[in-house]
mmCIF file of the N, C-alpha and C atoms, coordinates in Angstrom:
data_MODEL
# 
_entry.id   MODEL 
# 
loop_
_atom_site.group_PDB 
_atom_site.id 
_atom_site.type_symbol 
_atom_site.label_atom_id 
_atom_site.label_alt_id 
_atom_site.label_comp_id 
_atom_site.label_asym_id 
_atom_site.label_entity_id 
_atom_site.label_seq_id 
_atom_site.pdbx_PDB_ins_code 
_atom_site.Cartn_x 
_atom_site.Cartn_y 
_atom_site.Cartn_z 
_atom_site.occupancy 
_atom_site.B_iso_or_equiv 
_atom_site.pdbx_formal_charge 
_atom_site.auth_seq_id 
_atom_site.auth_comp_id 
_atom_site.auth_asym_id 
_atom_site.auth_atom_id 
_atom_site.pdbx_PDB_model_num 
ATOM 1   N N  . MET A 1 1  ? -46.728 4.552  -18.826 1.00 0.00 ? 1  MET A N  1 
ATOM 2   C CA . MET A 1 1  ? -48.133 4.904  -18.860 1.00 0.00 ? 1  MET A CA 1 
ATOM 3   C C  . MET A 1 1  ? -48.895 3.812  -19.612 1.00 0.00 ? 1  MET A C  1 
ATOM 4   N N  . SER A 1 2  ? -49.892 3.254  -18.982 1.00 0.00 ? 2  SER A N  1 
ATOM 5   C CA . SER A 1 2  ? -50.658 2.193  -19.621 1.00 0.00 ? 2  SER A CA 1 
ATOM 6   C C  . SER A 1 2  ? -51.630 2.792  -20.631 1.00 0.00 ? 2  SER A C  1 
ATOM 7   N N  . SER A 1 3  ? -52.094 1.937  -21.544 1.00 0.00 ? 3  SER A N  1 
ATOM 8   C CA . SER A 1 3  ? -53.036 2.425  -22.547 1.00 0.00 ? 3  SER A CA 1 
ATOM 9   C C  . SER A 1 3  ? -54.383 2.765  -21.905 1.00 0.00 ? 3  SER A C  1 
ATOM 10  N N  . ALA A 1 4  ? -54.635 2.244  -20.702 1.00 0.00 ? 4  ALA A N  1 
ATOM 11  C CA . ALA A 1 4  ? -55.873 2.562  -20.004 1.00 0.00 ? 4  ALA A CA 1 
ATOM 12  C C  . ALA A 1 4  ? -55.812 3.962  -19.391 1.00 0.00 ? 4  ALA A C  1 
ATOM 13  N N  . ASP A 1 5  ? -54.611 4.468  -19.172 1.00 0.00 ? 5  ASP A N  1 
ATOM 14  C CA . ASP A 1 5  ? -54.430 5.800  -18.594 1.00 0.00 ? 5  ASP A CA 1 
ATOM 15  C C  . ASP A 1 5  ? -54.562 6.835  -19.707 1.00 0.00 ? 5  ASP A C  1 
ATOM 16  N N  . VAL A 1 6  ? -55.627 7.586  -19.668 1.00 0.00 ? 6  VAL A N  1 
ATOM 17  C CA . VAL A 1 6  ? -55.864 8.595  -20.704 1.00 0.00 ? 6  VAL A CA 1 
ATOM 18  C C  . VAL A 1 6  ? -55.829 10.010 -20.133 1.00 0.00 ? 6  VAL A C  1 
ATOM 19  N N  . SER A 1 7  ? -55.157 10.175 -19.003 1.00 0.00 ? 7  SER A N  1 
ATOM 20  C CA . SER A 1 7  ? -55.066 11.499 -18.383 1.00 0.00 ? 7  SER A CA 1 
ATOM 21  C C  . SER A 1 7  ? -54.369 12.505 -19.295 1.00 0.00 ? 7  SER A C  1 
ATOM 22  N N  . TRP A 1 8  ? -53.556 12.028 -20.208 1.00 0.00 ? 8  TRP A N  1 
ATOM 23  C CA . TRP A 1 8  ? -52.844 12.892 -21.151 1.00 0.00 ? 8  TRP A CA 1 
ATOM 24  C C  . TRP A 1 8  ? -53.809 13.650 -22.066 1.00 0.00 ? 8  TRP A C  1 
ATOM 25  N N  . ARG A 1 9  ? -54.999 13.114 -22.265 1.00 0.00 ? 9  ARG A N  1 
ATOM 26  C CA . ARG A 1 9  ? -55.946 13.732 -23.201 1.00 0.00 ? 9  ARG A CA 1 
ATOM 27  C C  . ARG A 1 9  ? -56.261 15.187 -22.853 1.00 0.00 ? 9  ARG A C  1 
ATOM 28  N N  . SER A 1 10 ? -56.315 15.501 -21.576 1.00 0.00 ? 10 SER A N  1 
ATOM 29  C CA . SER A 1 10 ? -56.665 16.873 -21.186 1.00 0.00 ? 10 SER A CA 1 
ATOM 30  C C  . SER A 1 10 ? -55.564 17.872 -21.536 1.00 0.00 ? 10 SER A C  1 
ATOM 31  N N  . LYS A 1 11 ? -54.371 17.373 -21.853 1.00 0.00 ? 11 LYS A N  1 
ATOM 32  C CA . LYS A 1 11 ? -53.247 18.238 -22.216 1.00 0.00 ? 11 LYS A CA 1 
ATOM 33  C C  . LYS A 1 11 ? -53.050 18.334 -23.726 1.00 0.00 ? 11 LYS A C  1 
ATOM 34  N N  . GLY A 1 12 ? -53.894 17.675 -24.481 1.00 0.00 ? 12 GLY A N  1 
ATOM 35  C CA . GLY A 1 12 ? -53.747 17.646 -25.930 1.00 0.00 ? 12 GLY A CA 1 
ATOM 36  C C  . GLY A 1 12 ? -54.001 18.982 -26.591 1.00 0.00 ? 12 GLY A C  1 
ATOM 37  N N  . ALA A 1 13 ? -53.241 19.267 -27.621 1.00 0.00 ? 13 ALA A N  1 
ATOM 38  C CA . ALA A 1 13 ? -53.441 20.498 -28.400 1.00 0.00 ? 13 ALA A CA 1 
ATOM 39  C C  . ALA A 1 13 ? -54.813 20.494 -29.070 1.00 0.00 ? 13 ALA A C  1 
ATOM 40  N N  . CYS A 1 14 ? -55.427 19.330 -29.160 1.00 0.00 ? 14 CYS A N  1 
ATOM 41  C CA . CYS A 1 14 ? -56.728 19.202 -29.804 1.00 0.00 ? 14 CYS A CA 1 
ATOM 42  C C  . CYS A 1 14 ? -57.892 19.529 -28.872 1.00 0.00 ? 14 CYS A C  1 
ATOM 43  N N  . CYS A 1 15 ? -57.630 19.673 -27.595 1.00 0.00 ? 15 CYS A N  1 
ATOM 44  C CA . CYS A 1 15 ? -58.709 19.966 -26.626 1.00 0.00 ? 15 CYS A CA 1 
ATOM 45  C C  . CYS A 1 15 ? -59.452 21.230 -27.043 1.00 0.00 ? 15 CYS A C  1 
ATOM 46  N N  . GLY A 1 16 ? -60.733 21.115 -27.108 1.00 0.00 ? 16 GLY A N  1 
ATOM 47  C CA . GLY A 1 16 ? -61.563 22.256 -27.464 1.00 0.00 ? 16 GLY A CA 1 
ATOM 48  C C  . GLY A 1 16 ? -61.792 22.430 -28.954 1.00 0.00 ? 16 GLY A C  1 
ATOM 49  N N  . LEU A 1 17 ? -61.062 21.684 -29.769 1.00 0.00 ? 17 LEU A N  1 
ATOM 50  C CA . LEU A 1 17 ? -61.256 21.766 -31.218 1.00 0.00 ? 17 LEU A CA 1 
ATOM 51  C C  . LEU A 1 17 ? -62.345 20.791 -31.644 1.00 0.00 ? 17 LEU A C  1 
ATOM 52  N N  . ASP A 1 18 ? -62.949 21.058 -32.769 1.00 0.00 ? 18 ASP A N  1 
ATOM 53  C CA . ASP A 1 18 ? -63.970 20.180 -33.325 1.00 0.00 ? 18 ASP A CA 1 
ATOM 54  C C  . ASP A 1 18 ? -63.335 18.829 -33.674 1.00 0.00 ? 18 ASP A C  1 
ATOM 55  N N  . ALA A 1 19 ? -63.857 17.755 -33.117 1.00 0.00 ? 19 ALA A N  1 
ATOM 56  C CA . ALA A 1 19 ? -63.302 16.416 -33.358 1.00 0.00 ? 19 ALA A CA 1 
ATOM 57  C C  . ALA A 1 19 ? -63.319 16.037 -34.834 1.00 0.00 ? 19 ALA A C  1 
ATOM 58  N N  . GLU A 1 20 ? -64.243 16.598 -35.591 1.00 0.00 ? 20 GLU A N  1 
ATOM 59  C CA . GLU A 1 20 ? -64.333 16.283 -37.024 1.00 0.00 ? 20 GLU A CA 1 
ATOM 60  C C  . GLU A 1 20 ? -63.031 16.583 -37.761 1.00 0.00 ? 20 GLU A C  1 
ATOM 61  N N  . ILE A 1 21 ? -62.269 17.540 -37.259 1.00 0.00 ? 21 ILE A N  1 
ATOM 62  C CA . ILE A 1 21 ? -60.978 17.895 -37.864 1.00 0.00 ? 21 ILE A CA 1 
ATOM 63  C C  . ILE A 1 21 ? -60.076 16.675 -37.925 1.00 0.00 ? 21 ILE A C  1 
ATOM 64  N N  . PHE A 1 22 ? -60.182 15.819 -36.925 1.00 0.00 ? 22 PHE A N  1 
ATOM 65  C CA . PHE A 1 22 ? -59.285 14.675 -36.797 1.00 0.00 ? 22 PHE A CA 1 
ATOM 66  C C  . PHE A 1 22 ? -59.828 13.409 -37.451 1.00 0.00 ? 22 PHE A C  1 
ATOM 67  N N  . TYR A 1 23 ? -60.939 13.544 -38.130 1.00 0.00 ? 23 TYR A N  1 
ATOM 68  C CA . TYR A 1 23 ? -61.546 12.433 -38.869 1.00 0.00 ? 23 TYR A CA 1 
ATOM 69  C C  . TYR A 1 23 ? -61.855 12.878 -40.294 1.00 0.00 ? 23 TYR A C  1 
ATOM 70  N N  . PRO A 1 24 ? -60.803 13.191 -41.058 1.00 0.00 ? 24 PRO A N  1 
ATOM 71  C CA . PRO A 1 24 ? -61.010 13.660 -42.437 1.00 0.00 ? 24 PRO A CA 1 
ATOM 72  C C  . PRO A 1 24 ? -61.534 12.539 -43.334 1.00 0.00 ? 24 PRO A C  1 
ATOM 73  N N  . ASP A 1 25 ? -62.122 12.939 -44.454 1.00 0.00 ? 25 ASP A N  1 
ATOM 74  C CA . ASP A 1 25 ? -62.657 11.966 -45.411 1.00 0.00 ? 25 ASP A CA 1 
ATOM 75  C C  . ASP A 1 25 ? -61.582 11.020 -45.926 1.00 0.00 ? 25 ASP A C  1 
ATOM 76  N N  . ASN A 1 26 ? -60.383 11.539 -46.112 1.00 0.00 ? 26 ASN A N  1 
ATOM 77  C CA . ASN A 1 26 ? -59.266 10.695 -46.559 1.00 0.00 ? 26 ASN A CA 1 
ATOM 78  C C  . ASN A 1 26 ? -57.950 11.326 -46.099 1.00 0.00 ? 26 ASN A C  1 
ATOM 79  N N  . ASP A 1 27 ? -56.879 10.583 -46.265 1.00 0.00 ? 27 ASP A N  1 
ATOM 80  C CA . ASP A 1 27 ? -55.564 11.031 -45.780 1.00 0.00 ? 27 ASP A CA 1 
ATOM 81  C C  . ASP A 1 27 ? -55.104 12.331 -46.423 1.00 0.00 ? 27 ASP A C  1 
ATOM 82  N N  . ASP A 1 28 ? -55.577 12.611 -47.630 1.00 0.00 ? 28 ASP A N  1 
ATOM 83  C CA . ASP A 1 28 ? -55.184 13.841 -48.322 1.00 0.00 ? 28 ASP A CA 1 
ATOM 84  C C  . ASP A 1 28 ? -55.710 15.095 -47.611 1.00 0.00 ? 28 ASP A C  1 
ATOM 85  N N  . HIS A 1 29 ? -56.711 14.919 -46.757 1.00 0.00 ? 29 HIS A N  1 
ATOM 86  C CA . HIS A 1 29 ? -57.302 16.049 -46.040 1.00 0.00 ? 29 HIS A CA 1 
ATOM 87  C C  . HIS A 1 29 ? -56.901 16.066 -44.565 1.00 0.00 ? 29 HIS A C  1 
ATOM 88  N N  . ALA A 1 30 ? -55.824 15.382 -44.226 1.00 0.00 ? 30 ALA A N  1 
ATOM 89  C CA . ALA A 1 30 ? -55.395 15.261 -42.832 1.00 0.00 ? 30 ALA A CA 1 
ATOM 90  C C  . ALA A 1 30 ? -54.341 16.294 -42.432 1.00 0.00 ? 30 ALA A C  1 
ATOM 91  N N  . ASP A 1 31 ? -53.938 17.151 -43.350 1.00 0.00 ? 31 ASP A N  1 
ATOM 92  C CA . ASP A 1 31 ? -52.838 18.076 -43.068 1.00 0.00 ? 31 ASP A CA 1 
ATOM 93  C C  . ASP A 1 31 ? -53.093 19.001 -41.881 1.00 0.00 ? 31 ASP A C  1 
ATOM 94  N N  . PHE A 1 32 ? -54.310 19.552 -41.781 1.00 0.00 ? 32 PHE A N  1 
ATOM 95  C CA . PHE A 1 32 ? -54.570 20.466 -40.672 1.00 0.00 ? 32 PHE A CA 1 
ATOM 96  C C  . PHE A 1 32 ? -54.493 19.729 -39.339 1.00 0.00 ? 32 PHE A C  1 
ATOM 97  N N  . ALA A 1 33 ? -55.105 18.559 -39.261 1.00 0.00 ? 33 ALA A N  1 
ATOM 98  C CA . ALA A 1 33 ? -55.064 17.773 -38.023 1.00 0.00 ? 33 ALA A CA 1 
ATOM 99  C C  . ALA A 1 33 ? -53.621 17.434 -37.653 1.00 0.00 ? 33 ALA A C  1 
ATOM 100 N N  . LYS A 1 34 ? -52.850 17.037 -38.631 1.00 0.00 ? 34 LYS A N  1 
ATOM 101 C CA . LYS A 1 34 ? -51.451 16.686 -38.369 1.00 0.00 ? 34 LYS A CA 1 
ATOM 102 C C  . LYS A 1 34 ? -50.650 17.903 -37.910 1.00 0.00 ? 34 LYS A C  1 
ATOM 103 N N  . SER A 1 35 ? -50.995 19.084 -38.405 1.00 0.00 ? 35 SER A N  1 
ATOM 104 C CA . SER A 1 35 ? -50.282 20.291 -37.987 1.00 0.00 ? 35 SER A CA 1 
ATOM 105 C C  . SER A 1 35 ? -50.598 20.627 -36.528 1.00 0.00 ? 35 SER A C  1 
ATOM 106 N N  . VAL A 1 36 ? -51.824 20.345 -36.080 1.00 0.00 ? 36 VAL A N  1 
ATOM 107 C CA . VAL A 1 36 ? -52.173 20.538 -34.673 1.00 0.00 ? 36 VAL A CA 1 
ATOM 108 C C  . VAL A 1 36 ? -51.328 19.584 -33.823 1.00 0.00 ? 36 VAL A C  1 
ATOM 109 N N  . CYS A 1 37 ? -51.211 18.361 -34.259 1.00 0.00 ? 37 CYS A N  1 
ATOM 110 C CA . CYS A 1 37 ? -50.459 17.340 -33.515 1.00 0.00 ? 37 CYS A CA 1 
ATOM 111 C C  . CYS A 1 37 ? -48.966 17.671 -33.420 1.00 0.00 ? 37 CYS A C  1 
ATOM 112 N N  . GLU A 1 38 ? -48.432 18.302 -34.442 1.00 0.00 ? 38 GLU A N  1 
ATOM 113 C CA . GLU A 1 38 ? -46.999 18.632 -34.440 1.00 0.00 ? 38 GLU A CA 1 
ATOM 114 C C  . GLU A 1 38 ? -46.596 19.453 -33.226 1.00 0.00 ? 38 GLU A C  1 
ATOM 115 N N  . GLU A 1 39 ? -47.484 20.325 -32.780 1.00 0.00 ? 39 GLU A N  1 
ATOM 116 C CA . GLU A 1 39 ? -47.190 21.223 -31.663 1.00 0.00 ? 39 GLU A CA 1 
ATOM 117 C C  . GLU A 1 39 ? -47.633 20.664 -30.309 1.00 0.00 ? 39 GLU A C  1 
ATOM 118 N N  . CYS A 1 40 ? -48.124 19.445 -30.286 1.00 0.00 ? 40 CYS A N  1 
ATOM 119 C CA . CYS A 1 40 ? -48.740 18.892 -29.084 1.00 0.00 ? 40 CYS A CA 1 
ATOM 120 C C  . CYS A 1 40 ? -47.717 18.234 -28.162 1.00 0.00 ? 40 CYS A C  1 
ATOM 121 N N  . GLU A 1 41 ? -47.832 18.551 -26.870 1.00 0.00 ? 41 GLU A N  1 
ATOM 122 C CA . GLU A 1 41 ? -46.900 17.998 -25.881 1.00 0.00 ? 41 GLU A CA 1 
ATOM 123 C C  . GLU A 1 41 ? -47.191 16.537 -25.543 1.00 0.00 ? 41 GLU A C  1 
ATOM 124 N N  . VAL A 1 42 ? -48.368 16.038 -25.889 1.00 0.00 ? 42 VAL A N  1 
ATOM 125 C CA . VAL A 1 42 ? -48.695 14.642 -25.583 1.00 0.00 ? 42 VAL A CA 1 
ATOM 126 C C  . VAL A 1 42 ? -48.852 13.806 -26.859 1.00 0.00 ? 42 VAL A C  1 
ATOM 127 N N  . ARG A 1 43 ? -48.244 14.247 -27.937 1.00 0.00 ? 43 ARG A N  1 
ATOM 128 C CA . ARG A 1 43 ? -48.353 13.552 -29.230 1.00 0.00 ? 43 ARG A CA 1 
ATOM 129 C C  . ARG A 1 43 ? -47.947 12.088 -29.139 1.00 0.00 ? 43 ARG A C  1 
ATOM 130 N N  . ILE A 1 44 ? -46.846 11.806 -28.465 1.00 0.00 ? 44 ILE A N  1 
ATOM 131 C CA . ILE A 1 44 ? -46.348 10.433 -28.385 1.00 0.00 ? 44 ILE A CA 1 
ATOM 132 C C  . ILE A 1 44 ? -47.306 9.553  -27.583 1.00 0.00 ? 44 ILE A C  1 
ATOM 133 N N  . ALA A 1 45 ? -47.811 10.063 -26.474 1.00 0.00 ? 45 ALA A N  1 
ATOM 134 C CA . ALA A 1 45 ? -48.785 9.301  -25.681 1.00 0.00 ? 45 ALA A CA 1 
ATOM 135 C C  . ALA A 1 45 ? -50.033 9.010  -26.503 1.00 0.00 ? 45 ALA A C  1 
ATOM 136 N N  . CYS A 1 46 ? -50.474 9.984  -27.270 1.00 0.00 ? 46 CYS A N  1 
ATOM 137 C CA . CYS A 1 46 ? -51.654 9.839  -28.117 1.00 0.00 ? 46 CYS A CA 1 
ATOM 138 C C  . CYS A 1 46 ? -51.405 8.782  -29.198 1.00 0.00 ? 46 CYS A C  1 
ATOM 139 N N  . LEU A 1 47 ? -50.273 8.868  -29.844 1.00 0.00 ? 47 LEU A N  1 
ATOM 140 C CA . LEU A 1 47 ? -49.930 7.891  -30.879 1.00 0.00 ? 47 LEU A CA 1 
ATOM 141 C C  . LEU A 1 47 ? -49.830 6.489  -30.288 1.00 0.00 ? 47 LEU A C  1 
ATOM 142 N N  . ASN A 1 48 ? -49.166 6.355  -29.159 1.00 0.00 ? 48 ASN A N  1 
ATOM 143 C CA . ASN A 1 48 ? -49.045 5.040  -28.527 1.00 0.00 ? 48 ASN A CA 1 
ATOM 144 C C  . ASN A 1 48 ? -50.406 4.480  -28.139 1.00 0.00 ? 48 ASN A C  1 
ATOM 145 N N  . TYR A 1 49 ? -51.283 5.338  -27.645 1.00 0.00 ? 49 TYR A N  1 
ATOM 146 C CA . TYR A 1 49 ? -52.639 4.908  -27.308 1.00 0.00 ? 49 TYR A CA 1 
ATOM 147 C C  . TYR A 1 49 ? -53.331 4.344  -28.551 1.00 0.00 ? 49 TYR A C  1 
ATOM 148 N N  . ALA A 1 50 ? -53.250 5.082  -29.649 1.00 0.00 ? 50 ALA A N  1 
ATOM 149 C CA . ALA A 1 50 ? -53.901 4.646  -30.888 1.00 0.00 ? 50 ALA A CA 1 
ATOM 150 C C  . ALA A 1 50 ? -53.321 3.334  -31.395 1.00 0.00 ? 50 ALA A C  1 
ATOM 151 N N  . LEU A 1 51 ? -52.010 3.189  -31.298 1.00 0.00 ? 51 LEU A N  1 
ATOM 152 C CA . LEU A 1 51 ? -51.373 1.942  -31.741 1.00 0.00 ? 51 LEU A CA 1 
ATOM 153 C C  . LEU A 1 51 ? -51.767 0.784  -30.833 1.00 0.00 ? 51 LEU A C  1 
ATOM 154 N N  . ASP A 1 52 ? -51.695 1.000  -29.530 1.00 0.00 ? 52 ASP A N  1 
ATOM 155 C CA . ASP A 1 52 ? -52.019 -0.056 -28.566 1.00 0.00 ? 52 ASP A CA 1 
ATOM 156 C C  . ASP A 1 52 ? -53.473 -0.498 -28.652 1.00 0.00 ? 52 ASP A C  1 
ATOM 157 N N  . ASN A 1 53 ? -54.349 0.434  -28.989 1.00 0.00 ? 53 ASN A N  1 
ATOM 158 C CA . ASN A 1 53 ? -55.779 0.141  -29.043 1.00 0.00 ? 53 ASN A CA 1 
ATOM 159 C C  . ASN A 1 53 ? -56.301 -0.079 -30.457 1.00 0.00 ? 53 ASN A C  1 
ATOM 160 N N  . ARG A 1 54 ? -55.386 -0.112 -31.408 1.00 0.00 ? 54 ARG A N  1 
ATOM 161 C CA . ARG A 1 54 ? -55.713 -0.384 -32.814 1.00 0.00 ? 54 ARG A CA 1 
ATOM 162 C C  . ARG A 1 54 ? -56.832 0.521  -33.331 1.00 0.00 ? 54 ARG A C  1 
ATOM 163 N N  . GLU A 1 55 ? -56.697 1.828  -33.055 1.00 0.00 ? 55 GLU A N  1 
ATOM 164 C CA . GLU A 1 55 ? -57.669 2.788  -33.570 1.00 0.00 ? 55 GLU A CA 1 
ATOM 165 C C  . GLU A 1 55 ? -57.674 2.691  -35.094 1.00 0.00 ? 55 GLU A C  1 
ATOM 166 N N  . GLN A 1 56 ? -58.836 2.512  -35.665 1.00 0.00 ? 56 GLN A N  1 
ATOM 167 C CA . GLN A 1 56 ? -58.966 2.279  -37.103 1.00 0.00 ? 56 GLN A CA 1 
ATOM 168 C C  . GLN A 1 56 ? -59.191 3.541  -37.919 1.00 0.00 ? 56 GLN A C  1 
ATOM 169 N N  . GLN A 1 57 ? -59.567 4.632  -37.263 1.00 0.00 ? 57 GLN A N  1 
ATOM 170 C CA . GLN A 1 57 ? -59.905 5.843  -38.004 1.00 0.00 ? 57 GLN A CA 1 
ATOM 171 C C  . GLN A 1 57 ? -59.298 7.059  -37.325 1.00 0.00 ? 57 GLN A C  1 
ATOM 172 N N  . GLY A 1 58 ? -59.195 8.116  -38.084 1.00 0.00 ? 58 GLY A N  1 
ATOM 173 C CA . GLY A 1 58 ? -58.785 9.393  -37.531 1.00 0.00 ? 58 GLY A CA 1 
ATOM 174 C C  . GLY A 1 58 ? -57.281 9.596  -37.472 1.00 0.00 ? 58 GLY A C  1 
ATOM 175 N N  . VAL A 1 59 ? -56.933 10.819 -37.096 1.00 0.00 ? 59 VAL A N  1 
ATOM 176 C CA . VAL A 1 59 ? -55.538 11.208 -36.902 1.00 0.00 ? 59 VAL A CA 1 
ATOM 177 C C  . VAL A 1 59 ? -55.286 11.185 -35.397 1.00 0.00 ? 59 VAL A C  1 
ATOM 178 N N  . TRP A 1 60 ? -54.324 10.390 -34.996 1.00 0.00 ? 60 TRP A N  1 
ATOM 179 C CA . TRP A 1 60 ? -53.940 10.253 -33.587 1.00 0.00 ? 60 TRP A CA 1 
ATOM 180 C C  . TRP A 1 60 ? -52.436 10.439 -33.505 1.00 0.00 ? 60 TRP A C  1 
ATOM 181 N N  . GLY A 1 61 ? -51.996 11.323 -32.647 1.00 0.00 ? 61 GLY A N  1 
ATOM 182 C CA . GLY A 1 61 ? -50.560 11.526 -32.474 1.00 0.00 ? 61 GLY A CA 1 
ATOM 183 C C  . GLY A 1 61 ? -49.853 11.938 -33.749 1.00 0.00 ? 61 GLY A C  1 
ATOM 184 N N  . GLY A 1 62 ? -50.584 12.576 -34.636 1.00 0.00 ? 62 GLY A N  1 
ATOM 185 C CA . GLY A 1 62 ? -49.990 13.044 -35.883 1.00 0.00 ? 62 GLY A CA 1 
ATOM 186 C C  . GLY A 1 62 ? -49.925 12.005 -36.983 1.00 0.00 ? 62 GLY A C  1 
ATOM 187 N N  . ALA A 1 63 ? -50.536 10.851 -36.768 1.00 0.00 ? 63 ALA A N  1 
ATOM 188 C CA . ALA A 1 63 ? -50.486 9.781  -37.764 1.00 0.00 ? 63 ALA A CA 1 
ATOM 189 C C  . ALA A 1 63 ? -51.895 9.398  -38.214 1.00 0.00 ? 63 ALA A C  1 
ATOM 190 N N  . THR A 1 64 ? -52.049 9.229  -39.509 1.00 0.00 ? 64 THR A N  1 
ATOM 191 C CA . THR A 1 64 ? -53.320 8.770  -40.070 1.00 0.00 ? 64 THR A CA 1 
ATOM 192 C C  . THR A 1 64 ? -53.455 7.274  -39.835 1.00 0.00 ? 64 THR A C  1 
ATOM 193 N N  . ALA A 1 65 ? -54.619 6.734  -40.100 1.00 0.00 ? 65 ALA A N  1 
ATOM 194 C CA . ALA A 1 65 ? -54.852 5.301  -39.941 1.00 0.00 ? 65 ALA A CA 1 
ATOM 195 C C  . ALA A 1 65 ? -53.871 4.499  -40.808 1.00 0.00 ? 65 ALA A C  1 
ATOM 196 N N  . ARG A 1 66 ? -53.632 4.944  -42.011 1.00 0.00 ? 66 ARG A N  1 
ATOM 197 C CA . ARG A 1 66 ? -52.701 4.245  -42.905 1.00 0.00 ? 66 ARG A CA 1 
ATOM 198 C C  . ARG A 1 66 ? -51.287 4.265  -42.326 1.00 0.00 ? 66 ARG A C  1 
ATOM 199 N N  . GLU A 1 67 ? -50.871 5.401  -41.819 1.00 0.00 ? 67 GLU A N  1 
ATOM 200 C CA . GLU A 1 67 ? -49.529 5.514  -41.234 1.00 0.00 ? 67 GLU A CA 1 
ATOM 201 C C  . GLU A 1 67 ? -49.406 4.648  -39.984 1.00 0.00 ? 67 GLU A C  1 
ATOM 202 N N  . ARG A 1 68 ? -50.464 4.569  -39.201 1.00 0.00 ? 68 ARG A N  1 
ATOM 203 C CA . ARG A 1 68 ? -50.428 3.714  -38.006 1.00 0.00 ? 68 ARG A CA 1 
ATOM 204 C C  . ARG A 1 68 ? -50.358 2.245  -38.383 1.00 0.00 ? 68 ARG A C  1 
ATOM 205 N N  . ARG A 1 69 ? -51.062 1.838  -39.421 1.00 0.00 ? 69 ARG A N  1 
ATOM 206 C CA . ARG A 1 69 ? -50.975 0.436  -39.868 1.00 0.00 ? 69 ARG A CA 1 
ATOM 207 C C  . ARG A 1 69 ? -49.543 0.108  -40.269 1.00 0.00 ? 69 ARG A C  1 
ATOM 208 N N  . ARG A 1 70 ? -48.891 1.031  -40.944 1.00 0.00 ? 70 ARG A N  1 
ATOM 209 C CA . ARG A 1 70 ? -47.494 0.827  -41.334 1.00 0.00 ? 70 ARG A CA 1 
ATOM 210 C C  . ARG A 1 70 ? -46.605 0.705  -40.093 1.00 0.00 ? 70 ARG A C  1 
ATOM 211 N N  . LEU A 1 71 ? -46.825 1.556  -39.102 1.00 0.00 ? 71 LEU A N  1 
ATOM 212 C CA . LEU A 1 71 ? -46.055 1.483  -37.863 1.00 0.00 ? 71 LEU A CA 1 
ATOM 213 C C  . LEU A 1 71 ? -46.271 0.154  -37.145 1.00 0.00 ? 71 LEU A C  1 
ATOM 214 N N  . LEU A 1 72 ? -47.495 -0.340 -37.158 1.00 0.00 ? 72 LEU A N  1 
ATOM 215 C CA . LEU A 1 72 ? -47.777 -1.627 -36.515 1.00 0.00 ? 72 LEU A CA 1 
ATOM 216 C C  . LEU A 1 72 ? -47.071 -2.773 -37.238 1.00 0.00 ? 72 LEU A C  1 
ATOM 217 N N  . ARG A 1 73 ? -47.025 -2.713 -38.571 1.00 0.00 ? 73 ARG A N  1 
ATOM 218 C CA . ARG A 1 73 ? -46.297 -3.745 -39.321 1.00 0.00 ? 73 ARG A CA 1 
ATOM 219 C C  . ARG A 1 73 ? -44.814 -3.721 -38.965 1.00 0.00 ? 73 ARG A C  1 
ATOM 220 N N  . ILE A 1 74 ? -44.261 -2.527 -38.857 1.00 0.00 ? 74 ILE A N  1 
ATOM 221 C CA . ILE A 1 74 ? -42.844 -2.386 -38.490 1.00 0.00 ? 74 ILE A CA 1 
ATOM 222 C C  . ILE A 1 74 ? -42.624 -2.934 -37.084 1.00 0.00 ? 74 ILE A C  1 
ATOM 223 N N  . ARG A 1 75 ? -43.516 -2.619 -36.169 1.00 0.00 ? 75 ARG A N  1 
ATOM 224 C CA . ARG A 1 75 ? -43.421 -3.137 -34.795 1.00 0.00 ? 75 ARG A CA 1 
ATOM 225 C C  . ARG A 1 75 ? -43.389 -4.648 -34.770 1.00 0.00 ? 75 ARG A C  1 
ATOM 226 N N  . ARG A 1 76 ? -44.287 -5.270 -35.561 1.00 0.00 ? 76 ARG A N  1 
ATOM 227 C CA . ARG A 1 76 ? -44.357 -6.737 -35.582 1.00 0.00 ? 76 ARG A CA 1 
ATOM 228 C C  . ARG A 1 76 ? -43.069 -7.349 -36.131 1.00 0.00 ? 76 ARG A C  1 
ATOM 229 N N  . ARG A 1 77 ? -42.502 -6.726 -37.158 1.00 0.00 ? 77 ARG A N  1 
ATOM 230 C CA . ARG A 1 77 ? -41.282 -7.246 -37.765 1.00 0.00 ? 77 ARG A CA 1 
ATOM 231 C C  . ARG A 1 77 ? -40.079 -7.154 -36.825 1.00 0.00 ? 77 ARG A C  1 
ATOM 232 N N  . THR A 1 78 ? -40.054 -6.120 -36.008 1.00 0.00 ? 78 THR A N  1 
ATOM 233 C CA . THR A 1 78 ? -38.899 -5.912 -35.139 1.00 0.00 ? 78 THR A CA 1 
ATOM 234 C C  . THR A 1 78 ? -39.077 -6.525 -33.744 1.00 0.00 ? 78 THR A C  1 
ATOM 235 N N  . ALA A 1 79 ? -40.262 -7.059 -33.483 1.00 0.00 ? 79 ALA A N  1 
ATOM 236 C CA . ALA A 1 79 ? -40.532 -7.649 -32.161 1.00 0.00 ? 79 ALA A CA 1 
ATOM 237 C C  . ALA A 1 79 ? -39.920 -9.017 -32.021 1.00 0.00 ? 79 ALA A C  1 
# 
């Protein structure tokens, strides 16, 4: 699935929820958003989209911006 393909979004556990939930003031307030992602069938697609597109804010695929930056560093080291 390419990063341009976002058909997975309609299957997200976040559909219909207030988007503000996924953009907390800081990582300490991301627990509820991350709990929604835990049960999501498209979590991996969402996370990969955020990583591929370098999303700078919000919780995507159960990962905060800080966690995604760490994942990107790991990706670069192992590439």
